[in-house]
C-alpha positions in Angstrom: -145.4 94.4 -114.6 -143.7 94.7 -118.0 -139.9 95.1 -118.1 -138.5 98.6 -119.0 -136.5 98.7 -122.2 -134.3 101.4 -123.9 -136.0 103.9 -126.1 -136.1 102.8 -129.7 -133.0 103.9 -131.5 -131.1 104.6 -128.3 -128.9 101.6 -127.8 -126.9 100.2 -124.9 -123.2 99.6 -125.6 -122.4 96.4 -123.8 -119.2 95.3 -122.2 -118.2 93.0 -125.1 -118.6 96.0 -127.4 -116.8 98.7 -125.5 -113.3 97.5 -126.2 -113.8 98.3 -129.9 -115.0 101.7 -129.0 -112.0 102.3 -126.7 -109.7 101.1 -129.5 -111.2 103.6 -132.0 -111.3 106.5 -129.5 -107.7 106.0 -128.4 -106.4 105.8 -132.0 -108.3 108.9 -133.1 -107.4 111.0 -130.1 -103.7 110.1 -130.5 -103.7 111.3 -134.1 -105.6 114.5 -133.2 -103.1 115.4 -130.4 -100.2 114.8 -132.8 -101.7 117.4 -135.1 -102.0 120.0 -132.4 -105.8 119.8 -131.7 -107.2 120.5 -128.2 -110.2 118.8 -126.8 -113.3 120.8 -126.0 -116.4 119.4 -124.2 -119.9 121.0 -124.7 -123.2 120.3 -123.1 -125.7 118.1 -124.9 -128.5 120.6 -124.3 -128.5 123.9 -126.1 -131.1 126.7 -126.8 -133.2 125.6 -129.7 -132.5 128.9 -131.4 -128.8 128.0 -131.8 -129.7 125.2 -134.2 -132.4 127.1 -136.0 -130.0 129.9 -136.8 -127.1 127.7 -137.9 -128.5 124.5 -139.4 -131.4 126.3 -141.1 -135.0 126.3 -140.3 -136.2 124.6 -143.5 -133.7 121.6 -143.2 -134.9 118.1 -142.3 -133.0 118.2 -139.1 -134.8 121.3 -137.7 -138.2 120.5 -139.2 -138.5 116.8 -138.3 -135.6 115.4 -136.5 -134.7 117.4 -133.4 -135.6 116.5 -129.9 -137.0 119.8 -128.7 -138.9 120.6 -125.5 -139.8 123.5 -123.1 -138.1 123.3 -119.7 -139.7 124.4 -116.4 -138.9 128.0 -117.2 -140.6 127.8 -120.6 -137.3 128.0 -122.5 -137.1 126.0 -125.7 -134.2 123.5 -125.4 -132.9 120.9 -127.8 -130.7 117.8 -127.5 -127.8 118.6 -129.9 -128.3 117.0 -133.4 -124.7 117.8 -134.4 -121.6 119.3 -132.8 -120.4 122.2 -134.9 -123.0 124.8 -133.7 -122.3 124.1 -130.1 -118.6 124.2 -130.6 -118.8 127.6 -132.3 -121.2 128.9 -129.6 -118.7 127.7 -126.8 -115.6 129.1 -128.5 -117.2 132.5 -129.1 -118.8 132.7 -125.7 -115.4 132.1 -124.0 -113.3 134.3 -126.2 -111.4 131.5 -127.8 -111.6 133.0 -131.3 -110.7 136.6 -130.9 -107.5 137.1 -133.2 -106.6 133.5 -132.6 -106.1 130.3 -134.6 -107.9 127.4 -133.0 -107.7 123.6 -133.6 -110.5 121.9 -131.5 -112.0 118.4 -131.3 -114.7 116.8 -129.3 -116.6 113.5 -129.0 -120.0 112.5 -127.5 -123.7 111.7 -128.2 -125.9 113.5 -130.7 -129.7 113.1 -131.1 -132.0 112.9 -134.1 -135.5 111.5 -134.3 -135.1 109.6 -137.7 -135.8 106.1 -138.7 -133.2 103.8 -137.1 -131.2 101.8 -139.6 -128.0 99.8 -139.9 -125.3 101.8 -138.2 -127.6 104.8 -137.6 -129.5 105.5 -134.4 -131.5 108.2 -132.7 -128.8 108.6 -130.1 -125.6 108.3 -132.0 -122.0 109.3 -131.3 -119.6 111.5 -133.2 -116.1 112.7 -133.2 -115.8 116.2 -134.5 -112.9 118.5 -135.5 -113.3 122.3 -136.0 -110.5 124.7 -137.1 -110.9 128.5 -136.8 -109.0 131.5 -138.1 -107.4 130.1 -141.2 -108.7 131.3 -144.5 -106.8 129.5 -147.2 -106.9 126.0 -148.8 -103.9 125.0 -146.8 -106.0 124.2 -143.6 -108.5 122.3 -145.8 -105.7 120.2 -147.2 -104.3 119.6 -143.6 -107.7 118.5 -142.4 -108.0 116.0 -145.3 -104.5 114.6 -144.7 -105.4 114.3 -141.0 -108.4 112.2 -141.9 -106.3 110.1 -144.2 -103.9 109.4 -141.3 -106.9 108.5 -139.1 -107.8 105.8 -141.6 -104.2 104.6 -141.5 -104.3 104.4 -137.8 -107.5 102.4 -137.9 -106.4 100.0 -140.7 -109.1 101.4 -143.0 -107.0 103.1 -145.7 -108.0 100.7 -148.4 -111.7 100.8 -147.5 -112.5 104.4 -147.9 -112.3 107.0 -150.8 -112.4 110.8 -150.7 -114.9 112.9 -152.6 -114.6 116.7 -153.0 -116.7 119.6 -154.3 -117.0 123.3 -153.9 -120.3 125.0 -153.0 -119.1 128.5 -153.7 -120.4 131.4 -151.8 -123.9 132.0 -150.4 -124.6 134.3 -153.3 -123.4 131.7 -155.8 -125.6 129.0 -154.2 -128.6 131.3 -154.3 -128.2 131.9 -158.1 -127.7 128.3 -158.7 -130.7 127.4 -156.5 -132.9 129.6 -158.7 -131.5 128.0 -162.0 -131.9 124.4 -160.5 -135.4 125.1 -159.3 -136.4 126.4 -162.6 -135.1 123.2 -164.3 -136.7 120.9 -161.7 -140.1 122.5 -161.9 -140.2 121.5 -165.6 -139.8 117.8 -164.5 -141.5 117.8 -161.2 -143.8 114.9 -161.9 -140.7 112.7 -162.6 -139.1 113.4 -159.2 -139.4 111.0 -156.3 -141.6 112.0 -153.4 -138.7 113.0 -151.2 -137.2 115.2 -153.9 -140.6 117.0 -154.6 -140.8 117.9 -150.9 -137.3 119.2 -150.9 -138.0 121.6 -153.9 -139.9 123.8 -151.5 -137.3 123.7 -148.7 -133.7 122.8 -149.8 -133.5 121.9 -153.6 -129.7 121.5 -153.5 -130.2 118.3 -151.4 -132.0 116.8 -154.4 -128.5 116.6 -156.0 -127.5 113.7 -153.6 -130.8 111.8 -154.0 -130.3 108.1 -154.1 -133.2 107.5 -156.4 -131.9 106.2 -159.8 -134.7 108.0 -161.8 -134.0 111.3 -160.1 -130.3 110.9 -160.7 -130.9 110.2 -164.3 -133.0 113.3 -164.6 -130.2 115.4 -162.9 -127.8 114.6 -165.8 -129.3 117.4 -167.8 -129.7 119.8 -164.9 -127.5 123.0 -164.5 -124.1 122.4 -163.0 -123.1 124.1 -159.7 -119.6 124.5 -160.9 -120.9 127.0 -163.6 -122.2 129.3 -160.9 -119.4 129.6 -158.4 -117.2 132.8 -158.3 -113.5 133.1 -159.1 -112.5 133.2 -155.5 -114.1 129.9 -154.8 -112.7 128.4 -158.0 -109.2 129.5 -157.0 -109.6 128.2 -153.5 -110.8 124.8 -154.7 -108.0 124.6 -157.3 -105.5 125.4 -154.7 -106.8 122.6 -152.4 -106.6 120.1 -155.3 -103.0 121.2 -156.1 -102.0 120.6 -152.5 -103.6 117.2 -152.3 -101.9 116.3 -155.5 -98.5 117.3 -154.1 -99.2 115.3 -151.0 -100.3 112.2 -153.0 -103.7 112.0 -151.5 -106.2 110.5 -154.0 -109.6 112.1 -154.4 -112.5 112.3 -156.8 -114.4 115.6 -157.6 -118.1 114.9 -157.2 -120.1 117.8 -158.7 -123.3 116.6 -156.9 -121.8 116.5 -153.5 -123.7 118.9 -151.2 -124.1 118.9 -147.4 -127.4 118.9 -145.6 -126.6 121.9 -143.3 -127.1 125.5 -144.5 -123.8 126.8 -143.1 -121.4 125.1 -145.4 -119.7 127.0 -148.3 -116.7 126.6 -150.6 -115.0 123.2 -149.8 -117.2 120.2 -148.9 -116.0 116.6 -148.7 -117.0 113.1 -147.8 -115.1 109.9 -147.1 -117.2 107.0 -148.4 -117.0 103.2 -148.4 -118.7 100.5 -150.4 -118.6 98.0 -147.5 -121.7 99.3 -145.6 -124.4 99.3 -148.4 -126.2 102.4 -149.6 -125.3 104.4 -146.4 -121.7 104.7 -147.3 -120.5 108.0 -145.8 -118.3 107.6 -142.7 -116.9 111.1 -142.4 -118.0 114.4 -143.8 -117.4 118.1 -143.5 -116.3 121.3 -145.2 -115.9 125.1 -144.7 -118.3 127.3 -142.8 -116.7 130.7 -143.0 -119.9 132.6 -142.1 -121.1 130.7 -139.1 -119.2 132.6 -136.3 -120.5 136.0 -137.6 -124.0 134.5 -137.9 -123.9 133.8 -134.2 -122.8 137.3 -133.3 -119.0 137.0 -133.5 -116.5 138.6 -135.8 -116.2 137.1 -139.3 -114.0 134.0 -138.8 -113.0 131.4 -141.4 -113.6 127.9 -140.3 -113.5 124.3 -141.5 -114.3 121.0 -139.9 -115.7 117.5 -140.1 -117.6 114.9 -138.1 -117.4 111.1 -138.2 -120.0 108.7 -136.9 -118.6 106.3 -134.3 -121.2 103.6 -134.8 -120.6 103.5 -138.5 -116.9 103.4 -138.1 -117.2 100.5 -135.6 -119.4 98.7 -138.1 -116.8 99.2 -140.8 -114.0 98.0 -138.6 -116.0 94.8 -137.8 -117.0 94.3 -141.4 -113.5 94.7 -142.7 -112.2 92.5 -139.8 -109.3 94.9 -139.0 -109.9 95.2 -135.2 -106.7 94.0 -133.4 -107.0 91.2 -130.9 -106.4 93.8 -128.2 -109.8 95.4 -129.0 -111.6 92.6 -127.3 -113.0 92.2 -123.8 -110.8 89.1 -123.0 -108.7 88.9 -119.9 -105.1 87.8 -119.9 -104.8 86.1 -116.6 -107.4 84.6 -114.3 -106.3 83.9 -110.7 -108.0 81.2 -108.8 -107.8 80.3 -105.1 -109.1 77.5 -102.8 -109.9 78.6 -99.3 -110.2 81.8 -97.4 -106.5 82.0 -96.5 -105.4 81.3 -100.0 -107.8 84.0 -101.3 -106.2 86.7 -99.2 -102.8 85.6 -100.4 -104.0 85.6 -104.0 -105.6 89.0 -103.6 -102.2 90.5 -102.6 -100.5 88.5 -105.4 -102.8 89.8 -108.1 -101.9 93.4 -107.1 -98.2 92.5 -107.4 -98.8 91.2 -110.9 -100.7 94.2 -111.9 -97.8 96.4 -110.8 -95.5 94.2 -112.9 -97.7 93.7 -115.9 -99.6 97.0 -116.2 -100.6 96.3 -119.8 -102.4 93.0 -119.0 -105.9 92.4 -117.8 -105.9 90.3 -114.6 -109.1 89.0 -113.0 -109.1 87.7 -109.5 -111.8 85.2 -108.9 -114.3 86.2 -106.2 -117.4 84.4 -104.9 -115.9 81.1 -103.9 -116.9 77.8 -105.6 -115.4 74.5 -106.5 -112.2 74.2 -108.5 -114.2 72.9 -111.4 -116.6 75.9 -111.4 -113.7 78.3 -111.1 -112.0 76.7 -114.0 -115.1 77.1 -116.1 -115.3 80.8 -115.4 -111.6 81.2 -116.2 -112.3 79.6 -119.5 -115.3 81.8 -120.2 -113.3 85.0 -119.3 -111.2 84.3 -122.4 -108.0 84.4 -120.3 -104.9 82.9 -121.8 -103.4 81.8 -118.4 -104.9 80.6 -115.2 -102.9 80.9 -111.9 -104.0 78.4 -109.3 -103.3 78.9 -105.5 -104.3 76.4 -102.8 -102.7 75.7 -99.4 -99.8 73.7 -100.9 -98.9 76.5 -103.5 -99.2 79.2 -100.8 -96.9 77.3 -98.4 -94.3 76.5 -101.0 -94.6 80.0 -102.6 -95.1 78.4 -106.0 -98.4 79.2 -107.7 -99.4 76.9 -110.5 -99.7 78.4 -114.0 -101.9 76.7 -116.6 -102.1 77.8 -120.3 -105.8 77.7 -121.1 -105.4 78.1 -124.8 -102.4 76.2 -125.9 -102.4 73.3 -123.5 -99.3 71.8 -121.9 -98.6 70.7 -118.3 -99.5 72.8 -115.3 -96.3 74.3 -113.9 -95.4 75.4 -110.4 -93.6 78.7 -110.7 -91.7 80.5 -107.9 -93.5 83.8 -106.9 -90.3 85.7 -107.6 -90.3 84.5 -111.2 -94.1 84.5 -111.8 -94.4 87.9 -113.5 -91.6 87.2 -115.9 -93.0 83.8 -116.7 -96.4 85.2 -117.5 -94.9 88.0 -119.5 -93.1 85.5 -121.7 -96.1 83.3 -122.3 -98.3 86.3 -123.2 -95.8 87.9 -125.5 
């Protein structure tokens, strides 16, 4: 019988990997709470119609990438491909948006059936932020300053850069879409295959094509900035002025668009050159029409999402993960004999009370002193505490530094926690 394996593109996160995830999640959550954001948790399954109405039926996500199926009642359900639509649905359903300002965040798995590649999977994880009820560029600026502080907390400030653009209103984009399509039709045979397909579905996505020939062709294409209305211009200029005052560096990228239909006015991406061609690690923008589109009152909104897998990869590539973001233990407690094991079990609990920030492993399963010492070494622990009959009788466990050598030392139980604390400092 063949062994069962994980579905392609849906990866296990193993014990030696989870400390890096925990480090990232803790740092991000800490920053978000300090900015006044509240966590919301939505189901991973939603009605398919939710994504068709919000993302757009002719987008790549809805047409090709969603995991959609009929349940036993015949209802069409979809594993969420992104978080914003579900967050808006939840906030509207539970009355969180009526005449209120909301700052929300969430984290969890998303699902898209696309070709797995470096840092991108079919089940991937995102942290998302959504703000509702604020109309001006001030909240856009706060969101961008918040993301800058996230990079600071993660040690990535020097590894990412900010790109901005304005998509204008829906009417602006429609006028621009027609002008761009007219230009592209004159050069259709010069476009790459993917861009030719997008001409019939979402021609604005051609602007961020990675094909060099297509990019060269776009140099003479109509510019989106020439089609946006005065309100959108004022909003974008106001945002840039606020970022300038705050000292946050950015680049205006006139070809920056987003792949989801609900975005308008401000859009942004944080990008890096440390991960190859797929350099976006955080992206978002305004989506002022989405709440109304789902049946609620017109509500201004802005948000972003960041891919956890890609951020973990960036942290590893840039070697900025602290030593605490590893799976290593601090103390490995070894005992010889049944009576000593009971004594050691109680002593380990005492040490955990005294050293709550340290990882303490109590050896279980018996074995010779030599085999226990090998397991202590493999655990990555800095210190080994050894207890046999003699140590138990004298109330002086032996402490051995596994990493920096030196003589084994008998230490009185009353001094043991302080002694370990000093060695581990």
